C-alpha positions as CSV (number, residue, x, y, z in Angstrom):
1,X,-52.7,10.0,111.7
2,X,-50.9,10.3,115.0
3,X,-52.2,6.7,116.4
4,X,-50.9,5.2,113.1
5,X,-47.2,6.8,113.5
6,X,-47.2,5.8,117.1
7,X,-48.0,1.9,115.9
8,X,-45.0,2.4,113.5
9,X,-42.8,3.2,116.3
10,X,-43.7,0.5,118.6
11,X,-42.1,-2.0,116.3
12,X,-38.5,-0.6,117.0
13,X,-38.8,-0.6,120.7
14,X,-37.3,-4.1,121.3
15,X,-34.5,-3.5,118.9
16,X,-31.0,-4.1,120.0
17,X,-28.7,-0.9,118.7
18,X,-25.5,-2.6,119.7
19,X,-26.2,-5.8,117.8
20,X,-27.0,-3.7,114.5
21,X,-23.8,-1.4,114.8
22,X,-21.6,-4.8,115.0
23,X,-23.2,-6.2,111.7
24,X,-22.3,-3.1,109.9
25,X,-19.2,-2.8,107.7
26,X,-16.4,0.0,107.5
27,X,-18.1,1.7,104.6
28,X,-21.6,1.6,106.2
29,X,-20.3,3.0,109.4
30,X,-18.6,5.8,107.5
31,X,-21.9,6.5,105.6
32,X,-23.7,6.5,109.2
33,X,-21.5,9.1,110.4
34,X,-21.7,11.3,107.5
35,X,-25.6,11.2,107.8
36,X,-25.1,12.2,111.5
37,X,-22.7,14.9,110.7
38,X,-25.5,16.5,108.6
39,X,-28.1,15.9,111.4
40,X,-25.6,17.4,114.1
41,X,-22.8,19.3,112.8
42,X,-21.4,20.7,116.0
43,X,-21.9,17.1,117.7
44,X,-23.9,19.0,120.4
45,X,-25.8,15.7,121.2
46,X,-22.3,13.9,122.0
47,X,-20.2,14.2,125.1
48,X,-17.2,16.4,125.1
49,X,-14.5,13.8,125.2
50,X,-16.2,12.1,121.8
51,X,-16.7,14.9,119.7
52,X,-13.1,14.9,118.4
53,X,-12.5,12.3,115.3
54,X,-9.5,10.1,115.0
55,X,-6.8,12.2,113.1
56,X,-5.1,9.0,111.7
57,X,-5.7,5.5,110.7
58,X,-2.2,4.2,111.5
59,X,-1.9,1.5,114.1
60,X,-0.2,1.8,117.3
61,X,3.4,0.3,117.0
62,X,3.7,-0.4,120.5
63,X,1.9,-0.2,124.1
64,X,1.6,2.8,125.9
65,X,3.1,3.5,129.1
66,X,2.5,6.7,130.8
67,X,5.0,6.2,133.9
68,X,7.7,5.3,131.7
69,X,7.0,8.2,129.5
70,X,7.2,10.7,132.5
71,X,10.5,9.2,133.6
72,X,11.7,9.4,130.1
73,X,10.8,13.1,129.8
74,X,12.2,14.0,133.3
75,X,15.9,11.9,132.2
76,X,15.8,14.0,129.2
77,X,15.2,17.2,130.8
78,X,18.0,16.6,133.5
79,X,20.6,15.9,130.6
80,X,20.0,18.8,128.6
81,X,22.4,21.6,129.2
82,X,21.1,25.1,129.8
83,X,21.8,27.8,127.4
84,X,24.6,30.1,128.5
85,X,23.6,33.9,129.0
86,X,25.0,36.3,126.5
87,X,26.0,38.7,129.4
88,X,27.2,36.7,132.3
89,X,25.4,37.4,135.7
90,X,27.9,39.2,138.1
91,X,25.7,39.9,141.0
92,X,26.4,43.6,140.9
93,X,23.9,46.1,142.4
94,X,23.2,49.5,140.6
95,X,21.3,52.5,141.8
96,X,20.0,53.2,145.1
97,X,17.3,51.3,147.2
98,X,14.2,53.0,147.8
99,X,13.8,54.1,151.4
100,X,10.5,55.5,152.3
101,X,10.5,59.0,154.1
102,X,9.5,59.0,157.6
103,X,6.7,61.5,158.5
104,X,7.8,63.5,161.5
105,X,6.0,62.4,164.8
106,X,3.7,65.0,166.1
107,X,4.1,65.7,169.5
108,X,1.1,66.9,171.4
109,X,1.6,69.8,173.9
110,X,-0.4,69.5,177.1
111,X,-2.1,72.2,178.3
112,X,-1.0,73.2,181.7
113,X,-3.9,74.1,184.1
114,X,-3.2,76.3,186.8
115,X,-5.3,76.0,189.7
116,X,-5.6,77.6,193.1
117,X,-3.1,76.1,195.5
118,X,-5.7,74.9,198.0
119,X,-7.3,73.1,195.4
120,X,-3.9,71.5,194.0
121,X,-3.2,70.4,197.2
122,X,-6.7,68.8,197.7
123,X,-6.5,66.8,194.3
124,X,-3.0,65.7,194.9
125,X,-3.7,64.2,198.2
126,X,-7.1,62.9,197.2
127,X,-7.7,59.1,196.8
128,X,-9.1,56.9,194.2
129,X,-12.3,56.6,195.9
130,X,-12.7,60.4,196.5
131,X,-11.7,61.2,192.9
132,X,-14.7,58.8,191.7
133,X,-16.9,60.5,194.0
134,X,-16.0,64.0,192.5
135,X,-16.7,62.5,189.1
136,X,-19.8,60.9,189.9
137,X,-21.1,64.5,191.4
138,X,-19.7,66.3,188.5
139,X,-21.3,64.0,185.9
140,X,-18.0,62.8,184.1
141,X,-19.6,59.7,182.5
142,X,-16.2,58.7,180.8
143,X,-14.6,58.1,184.3
144,X,-17.4,56.2,186.0
145,X,-20.5,54.1,185.1
146,X,-23.9,55.0,185.2
147,X,-24.4,53.3,188.3
148,X,-21.5,54.9,190.0
149,X,-22.9,58.4,188.9
150,X,-26.3,57.6,190.5
151,X,-24.4,56.2,193.5
152,X,-22.0,59.5,193.8
153,X,-25.2,61.5,193.4
154,X,-27.0,60.2,196.3
155,X,-23.8,60.6,198.4
156,X,-22.8,56.9,198.7
157,X,-20.1,55.2,196.7
158,X,-19.1,51.6,196.3
159,X,-15.4,51.4,195.3
160,X,-16.1,47.7,193.9
161,X,-17.1,48.1,190.1
162,X,-19.8,45.5,189.0
163,X,-20.7,44.4,185.8
164,X,-24.5,45.9,185.0
165,X,-27.0,43.0,184.6
166,X,-28.7,43.1,181.1
167,X,-32.5,42.7,181.2
168,X,-33.5,39.7,179.4
169,X,-35.7,40.2,176.2
170,X,-38.1,37.3,175.6
171,X,-39.8,36.4,172.4
172,X,-43.5,37.1,172.1
173,X,-45.9,34.2,173.1
174,X,-47.7,32.4,170.5
175,X,-51.3,33.3,169.6
176,X,-53.1,31.0,172.1
177,X,-56.3,31.2,169.5
178,X,-57.7,27.8,169.2
179,X,-58.4,27.9,165.3
180,X,-60.7,24.7,165.3
181,X,-62.9,26.0,168.2
182,X,-63.1,29.3,166.6
183,X,-64.3,28.0,163.4
184,X,-67.0,26.0,165.2
185,X,-68.0,29.1,167.0
186,X,-68.2,31.3,163.8
187,X,-70.0,28.6,162.1
188,X,-72.7,28.4,165.0
189,X,-73.0,32.3,164.9
190,X,-71.9,32.7,168.7
191,X,-73.0,35.9,169.8
192,X,-70.2,36.4,172.4
193,X,-67.7,36.1,169.5
194,X,-67.2,39.6,168.2
195,X,-63.5,39.8,167.3
196,X,-61.4,37.0,165.8
197,X,-57.6,37.1,166.1
198,X,-55.6,34.5,164.2
199,X,-52.4,36.9,163.8
200,X,-48.9,34.8,163.4
201,X,-50.4,31.4,163.4
202,X,-48.2,30.0,160.7
203,X,-49.7,26.5,160.4
204,X,-53.2,27.0,159.5
205,X,-54.0,24.8,156.5
206,X,-55.5,26.6,153.6
207,X,-58.8,24.5,153.4
208,X,-59.6,25.9,157.2
209,X,-58.8,29.2,156.3
210,X,-61.2,28.9,153.2
211,X,-63.9,27.4,155.8
212,X,-63.2,30.3,158.0
213,X,-64.3,32.6,155.1
214,X,-67.1,30.6,153.9
215,X,-68.4,30.5,157.8
216,X,-68.3,34.5,157.9
217,X,-70.5,34.9,155.1
218,X,-73.6,33.8,157.4
219,X,-72.2,35.1,160.5
220,X,-73.8,38.1,162.0
221,X,-71.9,38.9,165.2
222,X,-68.1,39.1,164.2
223,X,-67.2,42.9,163.7
224,X,-63.2,42.4,163.6
225,X,-61.5,39.8,161.7
226,X,-57.5,39.9,161.8
227,X,-55.5,37.4,159.8
228,X,-52.1,39.0,159.8
229,X,-48.9,37.1,159.2
230,X,-50.6,33.8,158.4
231,X,-48.9,33.1,155.2
232,X,-52.3,33.5,153.4
233,X,-52.1,33.7,149.7
234,X,-54.4,34.7,146.6
235,X,-57.0,31.7,147.0
236,X,-57.6,33.0,150.6
237,X,-58.0,36.5,149.3
238,X,-60.6,35.3,146.6
239,X,-62.5,33.4,149.5
240,X,-62.6,36.4,151.6
241,X,-63.7,38.5,148.7
242,X,-66.7,36.5,148.3
243,X,-67.4,36.7,152.0
244,X,-67.2,40.5,151.8
245,X,-70.0,40.4,149.1
246,X,-72.4,38.3,151.7
247,X,-71.3,39.5,155.0
248,X,-73.0,42.7,156.2
249,X,-72.0,43.0,159.9
250,X,-68.0,42.9,159.7
251,X,-66.7,46.2,160.3
252,X,-62.7,45.6,160.1
253,X,-60.4,43.2,158.1
254,X,-56.7,42.6,158.4
255,X,-54.8,40.9,155.9
256,X,-51.2,42.5,156.3
257,X,-47.9,40.5,156.1
258,X,-48.9,37.8,153.8
259,X,-48.3,36.3,150.4
260,X,-51.2,38.1,148.5
261,X,-50.5,39.4,144.9
262,X,-52.1,41.9,142.6
263,X,-54.6,39.0,141.7
264,X,-55.8,38.5,145.3
265,X,-56.2,42.1,146.1
266,X,-58.0,43.0,142.6
267,X,-60.7,40.4,143.9
268,X,-60.9,42.0,147.4
269,X,-61.2,45.4,145.7
270,X,-64.0,44.2,143.3
271,X,-65.9,42.9,146.4
272,X,-65.5,46.2,148.4
273,X,-67.5,48.1,145.5
274,X,-70.6,45.7,146.6
275,X,-69.8,46.1,150.5
276,X,-71.2,49.4,152.2
277,X,-70.5,47.9,156.0
278,X,-66.8,47.6,156.1
279,X,-65.0,50.5,157.5
280,X,-61.3,49.4,157.9
281,X,-59.1,47.1,155.8
282,X,-55.3,46.6,155.8
283,X,-53.5,44.9,153.3
284,X,-50.1,46.2,153.5
285,X,-46.7,44.5,153.6
286,X,-47.3,41.9,151.0
287,X,-44.7,39.6,149.7
288,X,-44.4,41.7,146.1
289,X,-45.4,44.9,145.1
290,X,-48.9,45.3,143.7
291,X,-48.2,47.3,140.6
292,X,-49.7,50.7,139.2
293,X,-52.9,49.0,137.7
294,X,-53.8,47.5,141.0
295,X,-53.1,50.7,142.9
296,X,-55.3,52.9,140.5
297,X,-58.1,50.1,140.9
298,X,-57.7,50.5,144.9
299,X,-58.1,54.6,144.4
300,X,-60.8,54.1,142.2
301,X,-62.7,51.9,144.7
302,X,-62.2,54.2,147.6
303,X,-63.6,57.1,145.4
304,X,-66.8,55.0,144.8
305,X,-67.0,53.6,148.5
306,X,-68.2,55.9,151.0
307,X,-68.0,53.6,154.1
308,X,-64.2,53.0,154.2
309,X,-62.5,55.4,156.7
310,X,-59.4,53.6,157.1
311,X,-57.4,51.8,154.5
312,X,-54.1,50.3,155.4
313,X,-51.8,50.3,152.4
314,X,-48.5,52.2,151.5
315,X,-48.9,53.5,147.8
316,X,-45.6,53.6,145.8
317,X,-47.2,55.8,142.9
318,X,-47.9,59.4,143.6
319,X,-51.2,59.4,141.7
320,X,-53.3,56.7,143.4
321,X,-51.6,58.0,146.7
322,X,-53.4,61.4,146.4
323,X,-56.5,60.1,145.0
324,X,-56.9,57.7,147.9
325,X,-55.9,60.1,150.4
326,X,-58.7,62.4,149.2
327,X,-61.2,59.7,149.1
328,X,-60.4,58.7,152.6
329,X,-60.7,62.3,153.8
330,X,-64.0,62.7,152.2
331,X,-65.2,59.5,153.8
332,X,-63.9,60.8,157.1
333,X,-65.9,64.1,156.7
334,X,-69.1,62.3,155.8
335,X,-68.7,60.3,158.9
336,X,-68.6,63.3,161.0
337,X,-71.7,64.8,159.2
338,X,-73.6,61.8,159.8
339,X,-73.0,61.9,163.6
340,X,-73.4,65.8,163.5
341,X,-77.1,64.8,161.8
342,X,-78.1,62.4,164.5
343,X,-77.2,64.7,167.4
344,X,-79.2,67.3,165.5
345,X,-82.3,65.0,165.3
346,X,-82.0,64.3,169.2
347,X,-82.3,67.9,169.8
348,X,-85.4,68.1,167.7
349,X,-87.1,65.0,169.6
350,X,-85.9,66.6,173.0
351,X,-87.9,70.0,171.9
352,X,-91.0,67.7,170.9
353,X,-90.8,66.1,174.4
354,X,-91.3,69.1,176.3
355,X,-94.9,69.3,175.2
356,X,-96.0,65.6,175.7
357,X,-97.5,63.9,178.7
358,X,-95.1,62.1,180.8
359,X,-96.1,58.6,180.1
360,X,-95.7,58.3,176.4
361,X,-92.8,60.9,176.4
362,X,-91.0,58.3,178.2
363,X,-92.0,55.9,175.6
364,X,-91.1,58.3,172.8
365,X,-87.6,59.0,174.5
366,X,-86.9,55.0,174.7
367,X,-87.8,55.0,170.9
368,X,-85.3,57.7,170.0
369,X,-82.5,56.4,172.2
370,X,-82.7,53.0,170.6
371,X,-83.2,54.4,167.2
372,X,-81.0,57.3,167.2
373,X,-78.1,55.4,165.1
374,X,-80.7,54.5,162.4
375,X,-80.7,56.3,158.9
376,X,-84.4,56.4,159.2
377,X,-84.3,59.4,161.7
378,X,-82.4,61.6,159.2
379,X,-86.1,62.9,157.9
380,X,-86.9,64.0,161.3
381,X,-84.8,67.3,160.8
382,X,-88.1,69.0,159.1
383,X,-91.0,70.0,161.6
384,X,-93.6,68.4,159.7
385,X,-92.1,64.6,159.8
386,X,-91.5,65.4,163.5
387,X,-95.3,66.3,164.1
388,X,-96.1,63.3,161.9
389,X,-93.9,61.0,164.0
390,X,-95.3,62.5,167.2
391,X,-99.0,61.6,166.0
392,X,-97.9,58.1,165.2
393,X,-96.3,57.5,168.7
394,X,-99.3,59.0,170.6
395,X,-101.7,56.6,168.6
396,X,-99.6,53.9,169.7
397,X,-99.7,54.6,172.9
398,X,-103.2,55.3,173.2
399,X,-103.9,51.7,171.6
400,X,-101.5,50.4,174.3
401,X,-103.5,52.1,177.1
402,X,-106.9,50.7,175.7
403,X,-105.4,47.2,175.8
404,X,-104.2,47.7,179.3
405,X,-100.3,47.3,178.7
406,X,-99.5,51.0,179.9
């Protein structure tokens, strides 16, 4: 149906509207005008100067001359006599002119201070240099500058007043990080690269930022990634949310001062529900407020996540703020409890080492020192698991002795 309608319209493309209008008679033009009035009663489709109809069909009796008309009107105005006033103006002034009242000038009485005759004589005979010295010593800063006060307190005074030199304030140097080189090092999983700082680099293309997020999915050495004030938007936030689901090494992520909206933050929040290694994230100072719904989702995520101990965001609503603060406090308390558990585990190991031979005692201590941060040692708090672990290590050492490694 639509195709047939378009075909019918194609045959009217080459028509000349002016030629058709010229062939119409006066009656046909009037009928056309009536039909157009029904379609557009207020003539909204016509320019403002063409909306008014002709008020008469009378033909012009002569040519129109604007300059001649203006001269004629000016001549008529000059020849026309003004109407006389009913009461002639005599110029008489009635009443009094307004004169504002002058307020009395307040005169301040100077307080007369009486000094000892010796002090008055000393001050009256003192020179300007001596008076400046005295003002500097007394700390009268309204009479002397700070440098003069310092000179007077040291005992020396320079009578020449010099302007203080202002210390120049220079702009911060640009971020020297090479983005392309950093990207290649992340892709190559460089072991020496543990921190990536791309703050304040405004000209990073969006495809490059997405490649950085994609490369971080398989990186096992970078623990801190900072991307503040780089004009990152929601697609970048979505890319980093996919990275957080795959990466299990990153500990800190900074996305402050960017153009991320509630959609991008929601993607990050959903990814943090599946991430149990990130301990710090910053998303504050975005282009627009996130809204109550997103803040409630953030608070809910923090209550479910037990590893985040630092969350950089200023909540605008009281409800999500209090819930997030309670969740962060709980996570910090859990971290302190975890540290105390590992310390208690080391004390159990030390007690067991006191009764073991020196050779494998050193070996067991080596294992404990290198595994003290592992969650597997939490079971060593009970005496029986400790004895079982000691027996296992003793068997390992005995086997090594038989093989000649110890």
